[in-house]
N, C-alpha and C positions, 0 to 999 in steps of 0.2 A: 289260298286267298281266304280272308275272313269275309263275313257277311256285311259288316259295316262299310259305309262309304268313307274312304279316308279323306283327310285334309290333303290337298295337293299344292305343293309349292314349286313353282317353275322359276328357277334362277337362270338368267341369261346374261352373258357378257357380250360385248360387241367387238368383233374382229380378233378373236383369240384362236391361235393355232392349236392343233392337237398336241404338238410337242412342247407343252408348257406346264406339265404336271409331273412331278417327280414319280409318283406311283404308276404313271403310264410310260415311264422310261426316260423322262427328261431328268437325268441325274443331277444337273446343275441347278435345278429349280428348288426354291423354298416354298412349298405349298402344303403344309401339314394338314390343313382342314379339308382341302380337296383330296389329299391322299387318303384321309379317313373315309370319305365318300366312296372312293375307288375300292379300298380294302373291304369295306362292309357292304358294298353295293354291287351293282351290275354295270359294267362299262361296255358300251358298243364302240369297239375300237376302229371300226370302219364306217363311220357315219359321215355322209357327204351332203352338202347343202344343195338346195334346188336352184340357187342363184348366187353368184359371187359378189353380192353387194347387199346392203342392209334392207332396203324396202322390199324388193321382190323375194328375198329369202324369208323375211318375216311374214309377208303376205301369204306365201305358200304354207309356212308352218301353221299359221292361225286360220287357214281356210281348209286345208286338206287337199288342195288342188294345185296343179303345176302352174308356174308363172304364165305360160301361154294360155292356159284355160281362164284364169281370172283377168288376163290382160295386163297384169302388173309385172313388168319386165325390166324396169330400171328405177332408180331413185327418183323421188319427186312425184310419182304417179299416185293418184288418189286411191286409197283403200281404207276400209274400216269395218267391214262385215267379217265376223269371226265365229268359230264354233264355241267361243266363250258364251255366246247367247244361249246355247243348249245347256251349258252348265248352270247358268243363271235360272233358266226356266225350270230346271229339275230340282232347284232348292239350294244350290251352292251360292254362298255369298262371294262375289268375285271382285277382287281388288288388284289394281295395278299400281306399283310404285316404281318409278324410273322410266327407262326407255322402252317403248313399244315401236316407235317410229311409224305410227299410222300417219296418213296424210288426209286431212289435216291432223296436226299433232294431237289435238284434244278430242278426236272422234270418240264417241262412247265405247265402240268396239265390244259391246256386250257386257262391260263391267258395271257394277253398281257404283264403284268409286275409282277414280283415277287421280294419281299424284304424279303428274307428268314431269320427267326430266329428259331433256334431249341431248343432242351432241354437245360436247364441251366447247367446240369451236363452231357454233351455229352462226355463220357469218353472213350478214347482209344478203339474205336470199330473197328479199322481197316478202318474207313471211315474218312480220314483226310480232312474234309470239313470246310472251314472258312465261317461262315454265316455273315450277315451284322453286328450283334452285336459283334461277335469276332473281326471283322475289326475295329469297332469303339473303342473297348477297347484297341486294340493294338496301334491305333493312339493316344489314350489318355495316353499311357505309363503305363497301369496297367495290372495286370494279372487276367484273369477271374477266379473267385472262382470255385473250383471243389473238388471232394472228395480227390484228391491228397493233396490239401491244408487243407481241414477239417480233414483229417486223422491225421494231426500233433497235433491237439488239445488233451490235456490230457484226456478230458472227451468225446472223440469222440463216443465211443460205448454206452455211457449213454444218448446221446442226441437224439437218434432215428431219426436222420435226421433234427432236429430242430436247426437252427443256426441263429445268427444275421448277416445280410448282412454287409460285411466288407468294401464295397466301398461307394461312394457317392450315395444318393438316385437316382439321375439322371442317374446313371449308371446301375441301376437294369433292368433286361430284360423286365419286364412288363411296366416300364416307357419308355424304349427305343422303344418298339413296338408301344405304344400309340403315342409317339412324332413323330415317323416315319410316322404313318398314318396321323397325323395332318399336318405334313410337306407336304405330298403329296396333301392333300385336299387344303392346303393354297397356294401351288405354281403351281399346274397343272391347265390348262384350264378345266373348268367344262364340262364334256361330256354330251351328250344328255341323256344317260342312263348309270349309273355306277353300277357295281357289285363290292363291296369291301369286301374282307374277312380279318378280323383282328383276328389274332391268338395269344392270350396271352399264354406264356409258363407256367405261374403259374395257380393254386397253386400246380402244380406238384412238387415233391421234387427235390432237397433239399428244405425243408420248411424254407425259408430264407428271410423274409421281413426285411426291416430296423427295428431296435430294437423298435422304438416307436410304430409301428403297433402291434407287439406282446405284448408289455407291457400293452396296453389297455385291452387286453383280459386276461392277467395274473392277472390283478387287478379286474376282474369280478368274483363275487362269484358263479354265475350261469352257468359257462362254462361247457358244456357237457363233461363228462369223462366216458368212458365205464367201466362197471364192469362185468368181465367175470368169471363165476363160474367154478370150477374144473370139475364139472359134464359135462358141455358143452364142455370143452376142451378134455376131455377123450372120448366123443362121436363123435368128429369130424371124417369125413371120413379119411382114411389113407393117401389119396393124399393131403389133406389139412394139416395133421400133418407133412407130408414130406415138404410141402411148409414152414411151420413155422420153421422147422429145417434148411432148405436151407437159409432162410432169415437171420438167425443168422450167418451163415457161410460166406455168400456173401453179400456185402454191396451195393446192387443195389441202384443207385441214391443217394448215400451217406447216406443210412439208414442202420445202423448196428442194427438189430432187437434184441429183448429180449423175451425169453419165459415167463418171469415173470416181465413185466415192472411195476414199481411203479405207484401209482396214480399221483405223482408229475411229473414223466416222461411223462405220457399220457396227463396230463394237459398242460405241456409245448408244447408238440407236437400239441395239438389242438389249443393253443393260436397262435402259429406261422402259422399254416395252415389258421386259420380264419383271422389273421392279413394280410396275403398275399391276401386274398379275398377282404378285405377292401382297400388295395392298388389298386387292380384291379378295384374295384368299382369307386374309384376316377378317374382312367384313363378312364374308360367308360364315366364318366361325362364330362371329357375334350374333348373326341372325339365327343360326342353328341353336345357340345357347338360349336365345330368347324364346324360340319355339319350344324348347324343352322346359324352360322355366314356366311358361304359360300353359303347359299341358298338351300342346299340339302333337308332340312326338309319340303320344300314346298310340296314335294310329295316323300316320302321316307318310306321304310319299314325296320325297324331295328329288327334283330332276334338275340337273345342271347341264348347260349347253352353251354354245355360242352361235351367232348367226352366220359367221364365215371367218376365215383367217386372214393372213397378211403375208405377203412375200418377204418383207423385211430385207430387200436387196437381193434375194435369190433370183437367179435368171436375169439380173440387172433391173428388176422391177420394183416399184414402190406400191404399197398398199394392196388393193384387191383387183377386181375387174379382169381377172385372167383365170384360167382353169387348172393351174398347177395345184398339186395336192396341198401345199402350205396354205392355200386360199380355200380350197373346197372341202378339206377334211377337218372336222372339228371334234372336240371332246363332247361326249354325250353319256352322262352317268345317271343312274337311277338308284336311289338310296331309300330303303324302307325297312328298317330293322323290325323284326317280328312279323312282317308281312311277306317279304320276298327274301329268298335265300341269297346271301351276298357272297362276296369274294370271287366273283365270276367276271372274266373278260371274254367277250364274244367277238369272234372274228368275221362273222357274216356281214355282207354289205347291207346298209340301210340308208334311208334318206332322212333329212332333218324333219320333213313334214310328217313322217311316220309317227312322230310323238303326238300328233293331234288325235287320231283315233285311239291311240294308246291311253291318253288321258281320259277321253270320253268313256272308254270301257272300264277303266279303273273307277270311274264315277258311276258305273252301272248304266251307261247310256249307249245305245246302239248307234254307231256312226252312220251317216247317210250312205246308202248303197253305192252311189256313184263316186265316192271318195277315190281319188287316185292314190292317196296315202294308204299304207298298210299297217295295221296294228302290230306293235311289238310285244303285246301282252303275252302271247305264247312263249316267247323267248324269256320274258321276265319270270314266268311261272315254271321255267325249267323244262318245258315241253320241247320236242324236236324242232329245231329251227335252223334252216340253212341260210337264210337271208336272201336278198335279191340276186338275180343273175347279173344285173347291171344297174348302175345308177346314172342319173342324167342331171345336167345343170344347164341353165340358159340365161343369157343376159343380153338385153337390147343395148344399143349404143347409149352411153351415158356421158357424163361430163368429161371423163378421161378416156373415153373410147369412141370419139366422134368419127373415126375413120371406118367404122363398121356399123351395120344396122343390127346385127344379131350374131352372137357367139353361142354355139351349142356343143355340149360335151356328152359323150358316152364313155363310161369307165366300167370295166369288169375287174376281177381280181388281178388280172395279169396284163391288161391292155388299156390304152386310153386313146380316143380319137377326139379331136377338137376341130370344128368347122367354123369358118368365118363367112357369113352370107355375102355373096357377091365378090368373093376373092378366090383366086386360084391357090392361095396359100392355105395351109392347114397344119395340124400337128398329129403325129402318131407316135406313141411311145410303147415300147415293149417293156412293161413294168417289171417283169421277172428278171430281165437282163439289165434294166436301167431304171431302178426305183427312184433315182434322183431326177429323172426326166430331163436329161441333158442332151441325149442323142435323138433328135427329131428325125424319124425315118419316113417322113411324108413323101419324099421323092425317091425312096429306095425301091427299085424294081421288085425286089424279093418280098416287099411288104404290101404290094398292091392288092393281093387277094384278101388279106386280112382287113385292109382299109375298106375295100368294097363290102365285105361282110358286116363290118361295124356300121357302115353307112346304111346298109339294109336294115339292121336292127334299130338304128336311130329313127329311120323313116317309119318302121313298123310301130315303134313306141309312139311317135307323134300322131299317126293315123288312128291307132287304137285309143289314144287319149281323146281325140276329137270325137270319135264315135261314142265313147263311154260318157262324155260330159255334155251332150248336146243341149240339155236343159239347164246347164249350170254356167255356161260361159258368161263371164262378167258379173255373176250373181253376188260376188263378195266384194265388189268395189264400192 
């Protein structure tokens, strides 16, 4: 490590699965710019989110505390206190461009400047907030696409949220965010130390890249399409069965789900989702080029991550709000040429909020002693690092999970246990034998000892967390 405090750029997508970057093993993907970050940087290949939805995941990341500690366990809950405040107090100039998903949307959150862009389909939530993208489209004389517009399509319910972007490519949310970040970098005096958070709204649904991006994937014969057996659907916990039925009735984020989607429907869905990621990849490349042109890359750490993933029809499920790996495992890449040795892929378990203390230590700041997050800086510096023995995720009942009050997951390298509060149903997967999480052994007599042990570990984690954070509960809301 050098003595100077680096510029730090945190790039976040919304709802991006791990298996969406070619250099990380997704051979069907076109992601040359993210591939470069992987080749020249450090990838944490087993990074898991603290919550399987936007608000609690981001609140954990930007606080350093578990969702149950801050009390932010579902979407829509108020939060806005972050460790960005510590960066600002230490002399960093802190700028957010794009999605943070604070509640309220425009909470200062420790930044000196915020250029807020929220969900693409932020639909009549009783929060009549015009973000920077809304204002831009109004001044261009166009109507922002939303489910109100998509509902008018004759095949709306068949599209599962996959649509062709109806406006100019330059008007797409992910392009707007990148160009706003580039505008800031090109026009503002270069600060001594910059913390820049760039939040892309995609590939969160609606899955709506410009048509040419989706077409590339529609033309690919090897596009991943899930095959879900009747036996797996019938064995789903009752709460997930209820979620499937709910998602058919209520079109969250312009997705009208189907209990029996065809292969072609799922193929179109995946093509639009992957096409949006290629669009974002191009925008990441443009931002990196601007950083280089403006001299920031002389000493800069770029971190790329997502807040959670998406089932995309696997296990018969739409979107997030469940604890399967396609939702809870996300890409997490650190790229810092000249500062950190690159070309490394690390297999140890970590949690998304571990990047909070990592960023603080990169900036020369000691994280609060009661942080539940653990710094990844030793791993980045090439020191011995085994990762966590287990990772945890938790989600309170949300719009699509009204039949449960709380879901909790513990995952080790070889096992996963999911509990639904107030239900006799649960999930236990032997990941060594069943990495696709198809065979739920919750009721298998031979698995009961392992289930009991994982329950014990989960309880120990929860009690230890409460004892460790006695003075911090709700401190970051």
